[in-house]
C-alpha positions, -999 to +999 in steps of 0.1 A: -375+240+701-376+227+664-355+205+644-327+219+622-339+222+586-315+203+564-337+201+533-325+232+517-290+229+500-267+258+497-252+274+466-219+255+470-237+221+470-249+228+434-212+229+423-203+194+436-192+171+408-211+139+406-184+114+410-189+078+415-171+079+448-198+103+461-226+081+450-215+048+464-241+048+491-269+063+469-282+029+461-284+018+497-300+051+506-328+046+479-336+011+490-343+020+526-379+031+535-369+062+555-405+071+561-408+037+580-376+046+600-390+081+606-422+064+621-401+045+645-383+077+656-415+098+659-415+096+697-381+113+699-388+151+704-366+182+702-358+198+735-381+228+742-353+252+748-318+258+734-303+253+700-322+235+674-318+196+675-304+175+647-333+156+629-335+121+642-334+104+608-302+122+599-287+113+633-297+076+627-282+076+593-249+088+610-251+059+635-254+035+606-223+049+589-206+047+623-216+010+626-207+001+589-174+018+591-164+009+627-159+046+639-158+059+674-181+090+682-151+114+677-142+094+645-178+097+631-177+135+639-145+140+619-158+118+590-190+139+588-169+172+588-145+161+559-161+131+539-184+142+511-199+107+509-209+107+545-223+142+542-244+131+512-257+101+527-269+118+559-282+149+541-258+175+553-249+203+530-214+217+527-222+248+547-240+230+574-221+222+606-219+186+618-232+170+651-203+169+677-194+135+693-214+142+725-245+148+704-240+115+686-234+098+720-266+114+735-287+104+705-275+068+707-284+068+745-319+080+737-324+052+711-311+026+736-331+039+764-362+036+742-354+002+730-350+014+694-315+011+684-313-027+679-349-027+665-339+000+639-307-017+629-325-051+624-351-033+604-325-017+581-307-051+576-340-068+568-349-041+543-316-043+526-315-081+527-350-082+510-334-062+481-303-084+479-279-063+498-259-071+528-241-043+546-211-053+568-186-031+583-170-011+555-187-026+526-219-033+508-222-067+493-248-071+464-262-106+465-274-115+430-266-134+400-251-105+380-223-113+355-195-088+356-176-087+324-138-086+330-113-071+307-093-098+290-057-089+299-028-111+285+006-107+300+032-089+279+058-112+262+086-119+285+067-114+317+059-144+337 
């Protein structure tokens, strides 16, 4: 059987408002060499029968989110179903279903069995570190010498 086609977005996806909250992970997504990750995952094949399988890169992106946000498999399933930021990062359109927690678990097991999970996570961390980013649970830290201009706020008279 083949992989699910997630490349084609639906009509509803075009109406999503571009909001900063939905683009928080776009920079991280752009800095990662996904072709390189796809090459690591090239030996993972879809089952010959049954329903189409989830694309390996999409599933690995989901595992990254799980790791970064400290989610369980059922928690990741729920977040993928209701969080537009997560859907955008992994490449799921609004009309697309999400992998269930057992699919997530099975994919992680396949990666571990093939010795890929740790290797892939280290590769992602190295790629991001080379770009000055460090991803920890729930946050992306940008390591550079950027100066952030703060708004000068003086306390109101009579306020300590």
